[in-house]
Backbone as numpy.savetxt, mean C-alpha at the origin, in Angstrom:
# Nx Ny Nz CAx CAy CAz Cx Cy Cz
3.91 -17.32 -14.01 3.87 -16.32 -13.43 4.06 -16.57 -11.52
4.60 -16.41 -10.50 5.03 -16.37 -9.53 3.94 -16.54 -8.31
3.98 -17.55 -7.72 2.74 -17.24 -6.38 3.02 -16.54 -5.14
2.46 -16.20 -3.94 3.26 -15.81 -3.06 4.01 -16.81 -2.49
3.75 -18.54 -2.61 3.91 -19.21 -1.92 5.50 -19.34 -2.46
6.00 -19.12 -4.22 6.69 -19.34 -4.44 7.80 -18.33 -4.22
7.85 -17.07 -3.35 8.01 -16.52 -3.21 8.95 -16.03 -2.06
7.58 -16.47 -0.99 7.71 -17.37 0.08 8.87 -18.12 0.48
8.52 -19.07 -0.30 9.81 -20.58 0.20 11.17 -20.35 -0.89
11.25 -19.39 -1.83 12.14 -19.17 -2.71 12.63 -18.18 -3.16
12.36 -17.31 -2.23 12.96 -16.21 -2.60 12.91 -14.99 -3.55
11.96 -15.59 -4.62 11.18 -15.40 -5.92 11.44 -13.69 -5.91
12.23 -12.56 -6.77 12.26 -11.81 -6.79 12.46 -10.97 -8.44
11.56 -10.28 -8.58 12.13 -9.24 -9.96 11.69 -8.18 -10.12
12.17 -7.39 -11.11 12.04 -5.49 -10.46 10.18 -5.84 -11.06
9.12 -6.27 -11.82 7.85 -6.34 -12.37 7.15 -6.67 -11.70
7.75 -6.83 -10.84 6.64 -7.03 -9.46 5.68 -5.85 -8.59
4.42 -6.71 -8.34 3.62 -5.66 -7.74 4.68 -4.47 -6.82
5.76 -4.91 -6.16 6.37 -4.02 -5.38 8.58 -4.46 -5.19
8.91 -3.86 -5.89 9.85 -3.66 -6.44 10.73 -3.71 -5.39
11.25 -4.69 -4.42 12.74 -4.33 -3.69 13.94 -4.57 -4.56
14.57 -4.88 -5.40 15.09 -5.22 -6.33 16.99 -4.34 -5.92
16.12 -2.90 -5.44 16.36 -1.33 -5.94 17.55 -1.13 -4.46
18.91 -0.66 -4.62 19.38 -0.54 -3.32 18.70 0.15 -1.85
18.33 2.00 -3.23 17.80 3.11 -2.47 16.76 3.24 -2.25
15.65 2.11 -2.89 14.34 2.50 -3.56 13.68 1.24 -3.13
12.02 1.10 -3.39 11.14 0.60 -3.48 10.40 0.49 -4.24
10.21 0.26 -5.31 8.95 0.47 -6.73 7.53 -0.15 -6.19
6.53 1.20 -6.11 5.03 0.15 -6.09 4.85 0.82 -7.76
4.36 -0.77 -7.82 3.32 -1.13 -9.33 2.05 -1.43 -9.15
1.20 -0.95 -8.87 -0.14 -1.12 -8.07 -0.59 0.10 -8.39
-0.55 0.93 -9.19 -1.14 2.32 -9.41 -1.81 2.21 -11.58
-3.04 3.10 -11.60 -3.36 2.65 -12.61 -3.03 4.04 -13.10
-2.81 4.35 -14.29 -2.91 6.26 -14.31 -3.77 7.06 -14.56
-3.43 8.25 -14.68 -4.84 9.08 -13.99 -4.48 10.07 -14.25
-5.13 10.98 -15.00 -4.79 12.61 -15.27 -6.47 13.50 -14.17
-6.46 12.38 -12.87 -7.35 13.18 -12.26 -6.55 13.46 -11.49
-6.31 14.74 -10.92 -5.11 15.37 -9.03 -6.04 14.88 -8.21
-7.10 14.43 -8.37 -7.32 14.26 -6.35 -7.13 12.50 -6.59
-7.95 12.02 -7.37 -6.96 10.29 -7.35 -5.09 9.58 -7.02
-4.43 11.48 -8.06 -2.93 10.81 -8.02 -2.44 11.23 -6.94
-3.29 12.19 -5.75 -2.89 12.75 -4.69 -3.29 11.38 -3.88
-4.62 11.18 -4.23 -5.07 10.04 -3.06 -4.38 8.72 -3.07
-3.61 8.37 -3.98 -2.81 7.48 -4.39 -1.37 7.68 -4.00
-0.98 8.43 -3.24 0.07 9.15 -2.84 0.24 8.70 -1.69
-1.60 9.71 -0.72 -1.55 9.21 0.32 -1.70 7.77 0.92
-2.49 7.18 0.22 -2.33 6.01 0.22 -0.89 5.11 0.70
0.14 4.83 0.03 1.47 4.66 0.01 1.63 5.28 1.61
2.26 6.66 1.75 2.42 7.45 2.70 1.97 6.41 4.15
0.80 6.42 3.50 -0.42 5.83 5.02 -0.14 4.51 5.62
0.29 3.70 4.36 0.36 2.49 4.42 1.63 2.75 5.50
3.02 3.02 4.97 3.97 2.82 5.69 4.07 3.76 7.26
3.53 4.85 7.17 3.18 5.19 8.47 2.35 4.16 9.22
1.37 4.00 8.63 0.85 2.94 9.37 1.90 1.37 10.36
2.04 0.58 9.27 3.09 -0.34 9.33 4.19 0.05 10.10
4.60 0.70 10.08 6.29 1.53 11.00 5.35 1.92 12.78
4.09 1.04 12.91 3.71 1.61 14.22 2.91 0.57 14.68
3.46 -0.68 13.97 2.32 -2.10 13.85 3.51 -2.87 14.42
3.55 -3.74 15.07 4.60 -5.19 15.58 4.72 -6.74 13.91
6.19 -6.47 14.10 6.12 -7.16 13.19 5.28 -8.50 12.82
5.00 -9.26 14.08 5.02 -10.28 14.36 2.87 -10.12 14.28
2.38 -8.94 14.56 1.28 -9.19 13.97 0.91 -8.88 12.61
1.62 -8.03 11.50 1.49 -8.37 10.60 2.00 -9.49 10.08
3.27 -9.90 10.04 3.56 -11.35 9.62 2.56 -12.40 9.52
1.76 -12.40 10.84 0.73 -13.37 10.98 -0.31 -13.17 10.26
-0.27 -11.74 9.35 -1.86 -11.55 9.22 -2.78 -10.43 10.44
-2.39 -10.09 11.83 -3.58 -9.84 12.52 -3.21 -8.65 12.28
-3.32 -7.67 11.75 -3.97 -6.37 11.48 -5.13 -6.40 9.89
-6.15 -5.66 10.22 -7.36 -5.65 8.99 -7.23 -4.53 8.06
-8.53 -4.10 7.52 -8.78 -3.57 6.68 -8.79 -2.31 7.62
-9.75 -2.98 8.70 -10.25 -1.66 9.26 -9.91 -1.10 10.49
-8.46 -1.89 10.86 -7.34 -0.80 11.76 -6.97 0.19 10.62
-6.32 -0.59 9.68 -5.97 0.94 8.66 -7.20 2.40 8.75
-7.98 1.38 8.28 -8.67 2.42 8.02 -8.93 4.06 9.36
-8.96 3.18 10.39 -9.13 3.62 11.70 -7.91 4.63 12.03
-6.47 3.60 11.61 -5.59 5.07 11.92 -5.98 6.03 10.41
-6.27 6.04 9.58 -6.01 7.02 8.63 -7.28 7.90 9.14
-8.11 7.84 9.70 -8.98 8.56 9.85 -9.26 9.65 11.22
-7.90 8.86 11.96 -7.49 9.31 12.94 -6.75 10.55 12.32
-6.05 10.94 11.79 -5.05 11.71 11.09 -5.80 13.24 10.94
-5.73 14.39 10.64 -5.59 15.21 9.85 -5.16 15.55 8.76
-4.02 14.56 8.02 -3.73 14.52 6.35 -4.31 13.37 5.86
-3.98 13.55 4.98 -4.62 11.81 3.82 -6.21 12.27 3.58
-5.72 13.82 3.20 -8.19 14.19 3.04 -8.15 14.17 1.82
-7.31 13.44 0.76 -7.52 12.92 -0.31 -8.33 11.72 -0.73
-7.42 10.64 -0.22 -7.27 9.13 0.32 -9.10 9.29 1.01
-9.19 9.53 2.57 -10.57 9.93 3.11 -12.13 9.90 2.22
-11.74 10.94 1.07 -12.65 11.13 0.36 -13.42 10.28 -0.91
-11.77 9.73 -0.85 -11.29 8.89 -2.09 -12.09 7.25 -1.76
-11.67 7.01 -1.00 -12.39 5.86 0.08 -14.34 6.12 0.58
-14.49 6.97 0.80 -16.10 7.01 0.59 -16.91 7.34 -0.73
-15.86 7.87 -1.22 -16.69 7.50 -3.16 -16.06 6.34 -3.57
-15.42 5.15 -2.41 -15.19 4.13 -3.55 -14.35 3.57 -4.52
-12.98 5.11 -4.67 -11.84 5.28 -5.79 -11.20 3.84 -6.30
-10.90 3.93 -7.12 -9.94 2.63 -7.03 -8.20 3.74 -7.56
-7.62 3.00 -6.82 -6.15 3.37 -7.53 -5.28 2.35 -8.20
-6.03 1.58 -7.46 -5.31 -0.01 -8.07 -6.01 -0.34 -9.36
-5.05 -0.64 -10.05 -5.76 -1.74 -11.50 -6.72 -2.21 -11.55
């Protein structure tokens, strides 16, 4: 199993990592567990959408050095009208990831 240091220093990637960026046109997210619960399903999709939207508004250097916090992300979500399933899941502490 490869560590973060291996990935950072040696550029190691494979298609079964949590985030697969090897495909030219897509990014594959492999962090979610399966569910038949539609609210959890939508909360997980909203989570990915929220992460992408949130990070697009951040400065690269702040993200790179880890200056962005979970509280920053939750505040961002709470300011948006969308993400109703995600907001409810966070209130109930529902986990999307395995």
